[in-house]
C-alpha positions in Angstrom: -93.6 -27.6 -62.1 -92.2 -24.3 -62.6 -88.4 -24.4 -62.3 -87.4 -21.0 -61.9 -86.0 -19.3 -58.6 -89.7 -19.1 -56.4 -92.0 -20.8 -54.1 -91.8 -24.4 -53.7 -95.8 -25.4 -54.5 -97.2 -26.9 -51.1 -97.5 -30.9 -52.0 -101.0 -31.5 -50.6 -103.6 -33.5 -52.5 -106.9 -32.9 -53.1 -108.9 -34.8 -50.9 -111.3 -33.4 -48.3 -108.5 -33.9 -45.3 -105.8 -32.5 -47.1 -103.5 -35.0 -45.9 -100.5 -35.9 -48.6 -101.1 -38.7 -50.7 -99.9 -42.1 -50.2 -98.2 -44.9 -52.1 -96.1 -43.4 -55.6 -97.9 -40.4 -55.4 -96.5 -39.3 -52.4 -93.2 -40.6 -53.3 -93.5 -38.3 -56.5 -94.6 -35.5 -55.1 -91.7 -36.1 -52.5 -89.5 -36.2 -55.4 -90.6 -33.1 -57.2 -90.6 -31.1 -53.6 -87.1 -32.2 -53.5 -86.5 -31.2 -56.9 -87.4 -28.0 -56.8 -85.6 -26.9 -53.6 -82.4 -28.4 -55.2 -83.6 -26.2 -58.4 -83.8 -22.9 -56.5 -80.2 -23.6 -54.1 -78.6 -23.8 -57.3 -79.7 -21.2 -59.4 -79.5 -18.4 -55.8 -75.7 -19.7 -54.8 -73.4 -17.5 -55.1 -70.4 -18.1 -57.5 -68.9 -14.6 -57.6 -65.0 -15.4 -56.6 -66.0 -18.2 -54.1 -64.4 -20.9 -56.4 -66.9 -23.6 -55.3 -68.4 -24.9 -58.7 -66.8 -28.8 -58.1 -68.2 -28.7 -54.7 -71.6 -27.8 -56.0 -71.6 -29.9 -59.3 -70.4 -33.1 -56.8 -73.6 -32.2 -54.6 -75.9 -32.0 -57.0 -75.2 -35.2 -58.1 -75.8 -37.1 -54.5 -78.9 -34.5 -54.1 -80.4 -35.9 -57.4 -79.5 -39.6 -56.1 -81.5 -39.4 -52.7 -85.0 -38.8 -51.5 -86.7 -36.4 -49.3 -87.0 -38.4 -46.1 -90.1 -39.7 -45.0 -91.7 -42.4 -42.5 -89.8 -45.6 -43.8 -86.3 -44.6 -43.4 -84.6 -45.8 -40.5 -83.0 -42.8 -39.9 -86.1 -40.7 -40.0 -89.0 -43.3 -38.9 -89.4 -40.6 -35.7 -89.8 -37.2 -37.3 -92.7 -36.7 -39.9 -91.8 -34.1 -42.3 -95.1 -33.8 -43.9 -95.5 -30.1 -42.5 -92.6 -29.1 -44.0 -93.7 -30.4 -47.5 -97.0 -28.7 -47.3 -95.1 -25.3 -46.9 -94.8 -22.9 -50.6 -90.9 -22.3 -49.3 -89.0 -19.6 -51.0 -85.1 -19.5 -51.8 -83.7 -17.0 -48.4 -82.3 -13.6 -50.3 -80.6 -10.9 -48.4 -82.6 -8.9 -45.9 -82.6 -6.0 -43.6 -83.1 -7.7 -40.4 -86.3 -6.8 -38.6 -86.0 -5.0 -35.2 -87.0 -8.9 -33.2 -84.2 -10.8 -35.0 -81.3 -7.3 -34.1 -82.6 -7.7 -30.3 -81.8 -11.3 -30.1 -79.5 -12.3 -32.8 -76.5 -11.9 -30.8 -77.2 -13.6 -27.2 -73.6 -12.6 -25.3 -71.6 -9.1 -25.9 -68.6 -11.1 -27.4 -65.8 -9.1 -29.3 -65.9 -11.6 -31.8 -69.3 -12.3 -33.4 -70.0 -13.0 -37.2 -73.9 -12.5 -38.0 -75.7 -13.7 -40.8 -79.7 -13.0 -41.1 -81.6 -15.7 -43.8 -77.4 -17.0 -44.2 -76.4 -14.1 -45.6 -73.0 -12.0 -43.5 -74.6 -8.9 -41.6 -71.9 -6.5 -41.0 -73.7 -4.2 -38.9 -74.9 -6.9 -36.5 -71.1 -8.6 -36.6 -68.3 -7.3 -34.3 -65.0 -7.8 -34.4 -63.4 -5.4 -32.1 -59.3 -6.6 -32.7 -57.6 -8.6 -35.0 -55.7 -11.6 -33.0 -52.4 -13.0 -34.5 -52.8 -16.1 -36.3 -56.6 -16.2 -36.1 -59.0 -15.7 -38.7 -63.1 -14.9 -37.9 -64.3 -13.5 -41.4 -67.3 -14.5 -44.1 -65.6 -16.2 -47.2 -67.2 -13.6 -49.6 -65.5 -10.9 -47.1 -62.1 -13.0 -46.8 -61.6 -13.6 -50.3 -61.1 -9.7 -51.2 -59.0 -8.9 -47.4 -55.6 -9.3 -47.0 -55.8 -12.0 -44.9 -56.7 -14.4 -47.2 -53.0 -15.6 -48.0 -52.5 -18.5 -49.9 -52.1 -20.7 -47.1 -55.8 -19.6 -46.1 -57.0 -20.5 -49.1 -55.6 -23.8 -49.7 -56.9 -25.0 -45.8 -60.1 -23.9 -47.1 -60.2 -25.7 -49.7 -59.0 -29.3 -48.2 -61.3 -29.2 -45.2 -64.6 -27.3 -46.6 -67.8 -30.4 -47.7 -64.8 -32.9 -47.3 -65.7 -34.2 -43.6 -67.8 -38.1 -43.8 -70.9 -37.6 -43.7 -71.6 -35.0 -46.4 -73.9 -37.3 -49.1 -76.6 -37.1 -46.6 -79.6 -35.4 -48.7 -80.1 -32.3 -46.4 -76.2 -31.8 -45.8 -75.9 -32.3 -49.6 -78.5 -29.9 -50.7 -76.8 -27.3 -48.0 -73.5 -27.7 -50.3 -75.4 -26.8 -53.7 -77.2 -24.0 -52.2 -75.0 -22.3 -49.6 -75.1 -18.3 -50.1 -71.5 -17.5 -48.0 -69.6 -19.4 -45.6 -68.7 -18.1 -41.9 -64.9 -19.3 -41.3 -63.1 -19.7 -38.0 -59.3 -20.9 -38.3 -57.1 -20.5 -35.3 -53.6 -21.1 -36.4 -51.0 -23.7 -34.0 -50.4 -22.8 -30.5 -52.9 -19.9 -30.2 -55.0 -19.6 -27.4 -58.2 -17.3 -27.7 -59.5 -16.4 -24.6 -62.8 -14.4 -25.6 -65.7 -17.1 -27.1 -65.7 -16.7 -31.0 -69.7 -16.1 -32.0 -71.9 -17.3 -35.0 -75.2 -15.9 -34.4 -77.6 -17.0 -37.2 -80.9 -14.8 -37.3 -83.9 -15.8 -39.6 -87.0 -13.9 -40.6 -89.3 -14.1 -43.8 -90.9 -17.6 -45.2 -88.2 -18.9 -47.1 -85.2 -22.1 -46.8 -82.0 -20.9 -45.9 -78.8 -22.8 -46.1 -76.3 -22.0 -43.2 -72.7 -22.7 -43.6 -69.7 -22.7 -41.1 -66.2 -23.9 -41.5 -64.0 -24.4 -38.3 -60.4 -25.3 -38.3 -58.3 -25.6 -34.9 -55.0 -26.3 -35.7 -51.8 -28.1 -33.7 -53.0 -26.7 -29.9 -55.2 -24.6 -30.7 -57.7 -23.8 -28.0 -60.8 -22.1 -28.7 -65.0 -22.0 -27.3 -67.3 -21.4 -30.4 -70.8 -20.1 -29.4 -73.1 -20.8 -32.3 -76.8 -19.6 -31.7 -80.3 -19.4 -34.1 -82.8 -17.2 -33.6 -86.1 -16.1 -35.6 -89.2 -14.6 -34.8 -92.6 -16.6 -34.8 -94.5 -14.3 -38.1 -93.8 -17.0 -40.7 -93.2 -20.6 -41.3 -89.2 -21.2 -42.6 -87.0 -24.2 -42.5 -83.5 -23.2 -41.8 -81.0 -26.1 -43.2 -77.6 -25.7 -41.3 -74.0 -27.6 -41.9 -71.3 -27.0 -39.4 -68.0 -28.7 -40.2 -65.0 -28.7 -37.5 -61.1 -29.9 -37.7 -59.1 -30.2 -34.8 -55.6 -30.8 -35.5 -53.3 -32.8 -32.7 -53.8 -31.4 -29.5 -56.6 -28.8 -30.1 -59.3 -28.1 -27.6 -62.2 -26.8 -28.8 -65.3 -26.2 -26.1 -68.5 -25.8 -28.7 -71.7 -24.3 -27.8 -74.9 -24.2 -29.8 -78.1 -22.6 -28.4 -81.2 -23.3 -31.3 -84.2 -21.2 -29.9 -85.5 -20.0 -33.2 -89.5 -19.0 -34.0 -92.4 -21.2 -33.1 -92.9 -21.7 -36.9 -89.4 -22.7 -37.6 -88.6 -25.8 -39.3 -84.8 -26.6 -38.0 -83.1 -28.9 -39.9 -79.0 -29.1 -38.8 -75.6 -31.3 -39.4 -72.7 -30.8 -37.3 -69.8 -32.8 -38.5 -66.4 -33.2 -36.7 -62.8 -34.4 -36.8 -60.5 -34.8 -34.4 -56.9 -36.0 -34.7 -54.8 -37.4 -32.2 -55.0 -36.1 -28.4 -57.6 -33.8 -29.1 -60.3 -32.5 -27.6 -64.0 -31.8 -28.1 -66.9 -30.7 -26.1 -70.3 -29.9 -27.8 -73.0 -28.5 -25.3 -76.5 -28.5 -27.2 -79.4 -26.4 -26.2 -83.0 -26.9 -28.2 -85.6 -24.8 -27.1 -87.3 -23.3 -30.4 -88.5 -24.5 -33.4 -91.6 -25.9 -34.7 -89.6 -28.9 -35.7 -85.9 -29.5 -35.2 -83.4 -32.4 -35.8 -79.4 -31.8 -35.3 -77.4 -34.7 -36.6 -74.4 -35.0 -34.7 -71.3 -36.9 -36.4 -67.8 -36.9 -34.6 -64.8 -38.8 -36.1 -62.2 -39.9 -33.7 -59.5 -39.6 -35.9 -55.9 -40.5 -33.9 -55.4 -41.8 -30.5 -55.8 -40.7 -27.0 -59.0 -38.3 -28.4 -61.6 -37.1 -25.6 -64.9 -36.2 -26.7 -68.0 -34.9 -24.3 -71.5 -34.6 -26.0 -73.9 -32.8 -23.7 -77.5 -31.8 -25.0 -80.8 -30.8 -23.4 -84.4 -30.5 -25.3 -87.2 -28.4 -23.2 -90.4 -28.8 -25.5 -93.9 -27.8 -25.0 -96.6 -27.3 -26.7 -96.5 -29.3 -30.0 -93.0 -29.1 -30.4 -90.9 -31.8 -32.0 -87.4 -32.0 -31.2 -84.8 -35.0 -33.0 -81.3 -35.6 -31.6 -79.3 -37.8 -33.6 -75.9 -38.8 -33.2 -72.8 -40.8 -34.7 -69.4 -41.1 -32.3 -67.0 -42.7 -34.1 -63.9 -44.4 -32.3 -60.9 -45.8 -34.7 -57.9 -45.5 -32.5 -56.4 -46.7 -29.2 -57.4 -45.0 -25.6 -60.1 -42.8 -27.1 -62.4 -41.5 -24.0 -66.2 -40.3 -25.2 -69.1 -39.7 -22.7 -72.7 -38.6 -24.2 -75.2 -37.5 -21.6 -78.6 -36.4 -23.4 -81.9 -34.9 -21.5 -85.0 -34.1 -22.9 -87.7 -32.1 -21.3 -91.6 -32.6 -22.7 -94.7 -31.0 -22.0 -98.1 -30.9 -23.4 -98.2 -33.0 -26.9 -94.4 -32.6 -27.3 -92.5 -35.1 -28.7 -88.6 -36.1 -28.0 -86.5 -37.6 -30.2 -83.1 -39.4 -29.5 -81.0 -41.8 -31.6 -77.3 -42.2 -30.1 -74.8 -44.5 -31.7 -71.3 -45.5 -30.9 -69.5 -47.4 -33.1 -65.7 -48.9 -31.7 -63.5 -50.1 -34.0 -61.2 -53.1 -33.9 -58.5 -51.0 -33.7 -59.9 -48.7 -30.7 -58.5 -50.9 -28.0 -58.7 -49.6 -24.5 -61.7 -47.5 -25.2 -63.8 -45.9 -22.6 -67.0 -45.0 -23.4 -70.3 -44.0 -22.0 -73.5 -42.8 -23.0 -76.9 -41.7 -21.3 -80.1 -40.5 -22.4 -82.6 -39.0 -19.4 -86.2 -38.3 -20.0 -88.7 -36.5 -18.3 -92.1 -36.7 -19.2 -94.5 -33.7 -17.9 -97.6 -34.8 -19.5 -99.9 -38.0 -20.4 -99.9 -36.6 -24.0 -96.1 -36.3 -24.3 -93.8 -38.6 -26.2 -90.5 -40.0 -26.1 -88.6 -42.4 -28.3 -85.1 -43.5 -27.1 -82.3 -45.3 -29.3 -78.8 -45.6 -27.6 -76.8 -47.8 -29.6 -72.9 -49.9 -29.1 -71.6 -51.2 -31.7 -68.3 -52.6 -30.5 -65.8 -54.4 -32.7 -63.0 -53.6 -30.5 -62.4 -56.9 -27.8 -60.3 -54.3 -24.7 -63.1 -51.4 -24.2 -64.8 -50.4 -21.2 -68.5 -48.7 -22.5 -71.7 -48.9 -20.8 -74.8 -46.9 -22.5 -78.7 -46.4 -20.8 -81.9 -45.0 -21.1 -84.6 -43.7 -19.2 -88.2 -42.0 -19.3 -89.9 -40.8 -16.1 -92.4 -38.4 -14.6 -91.5 -36.3 -11.7 -91.3 -38.2 -8.6 -93.8 -38.5 -5.7 -91.1 -39.3 -3.2 -89.0 -37.1 -4.3 -91.9 -33.8 -4.7 -92.5 -35.6 -0.8 -89.2 -35.2 0.2 -89.1 -31.4 -0.9 -92.8 -31.0 1.0 -91.7 -32.4 4.5 -88.8 -29.5 4.2 -91.5 -27.1 4.1 -91.6 -26.7 0.2 -95.4 -26.5 -1.1 -96.1 -28.9 -4.4 -95.9 -26.8 -6.8 -92.6 -25.1 -6.1 -90.9 -28.7 -5.0 -91.7 -29.7 -8.8 -90.1 -26.8 -10.4 -87.0 -27.1 -8.4 -87.2 -30.6 -9.6 -87.8 -29.5 -13.1 -84.9 -27.0 -12.9 -82.2 -29.3 -11.0 -83.1 -31.6 -13.9 -82.2 -29.5 -16.6 -79.5 -27.2 -15.5 -77.3 -30.2 -15.1 -76.4 -29.2 -18.8 -76.6 -25.7 -19.0 -74.0 -26.1 -16.2 -71.5 -27.1 -18.9 -72.1 -23.8 -20.5 -68.8 -22.3 -20.0 -69.7 -18.5 -20.7 -71.0 -17.1 -17.8 -73.2 -14.7 -19.3 -74.9 -17.3 -21.9 -75.4 -19.7 -18.8 -76.9 -17.1 -16.6 -79.2 -15.9 -19.7 -80.1 -20.3 -20.2 -80.6 -20.1 -15.9 -83.4 -18.0 -16.4 -85.0 -19.3 -19.6 -84.9 -22.7 -17.7 -86.6 -21.1 -14.3 -89.1 -19.1 -16.4 -90.0 -22.3 -18.5 -90.2 -24.5 -15.4 -92.9 -22.2 -13.6 
């Protein structure tokens, strides 16, 4: 197979039904596909001044030791990537943003916004209205040549980039091999940023893009981070995103994540968070778009009295698939954690939730809860849920649960008895179910926009 930068050969066999071959042949083809993606990523990686060669080489070795996920992998048994394997994807290249991407890339008028198209920084779509003392918001490629790139900044980036646990997972390692740039957000100690900081990711063309974000909050820093992912429906593509978030002692971050990509997009993402003592991290993740989306959220509580809140909503229709995997690791005393994941599946859509909370021996007096609620709007929709508690400590308060249901007839009847039609009653119940998560969003324009989307979706 050609190993130059170009398109990856689709992995279909010559059988009449066009399905992927089974057994050793399918394994060999998965390996060939992953190898081609790796070769392309390595060849296209920007090394001019970034100083990332050691990281790239280590990640290259990790990818070489891994296999492309398949149904026999426990972590991927509900999420079939066969359709991705059949795509002739090219490595993403710099390109001028289309009108649809320009119109949709930035979902709110933020004073601080870094925008990319296909993983490459787009200065015209970005907006940094003013510089804040003690705050760095810039792509690494631009930062390297600016006065803001001090020895302290460089040392901080070098010590944090690709250093959080979980970087050996195959798509994360592939991202490290091939990302074109890094969107860097660094808020120094005792600094409070009033306006949200937005990382807007636009995508177009039939390509695979490796998107990378590095976020650092020093001691007692406070800020809101909004990540948004947008794209048109015109061509199949894959976005492989990795976001690393480091919170020092007492830092507080409200992380809002919106995935609303094109109907032919494969969105594979990792968010890895390290929390020091007394820090607070909240993530509200909304998945509305994409043909297939998978968000793997890893949170490591690395100090006592850490506080974590994870909220998620997937609203799916057609043949969409959304997979939420999470790992919450508590290793110190007096930690607290709350996770609520809601999924709505209509038509033939498929929602997956696999959430694991691990409480180590030293994490005494921990308080952790996890709830996955699922709403099926069609008899052909599918839900797979697997909440997990792994507790080694003996003095903790932990609970988890999962529900899968349809709209309840008695609730619809109650609303009808108040003069509301059956159809309107169903819409109101669906809206209320979804808006419990949307209400967690602290950015008012974004909350209002999503409220309108949910309202229109429930009609």
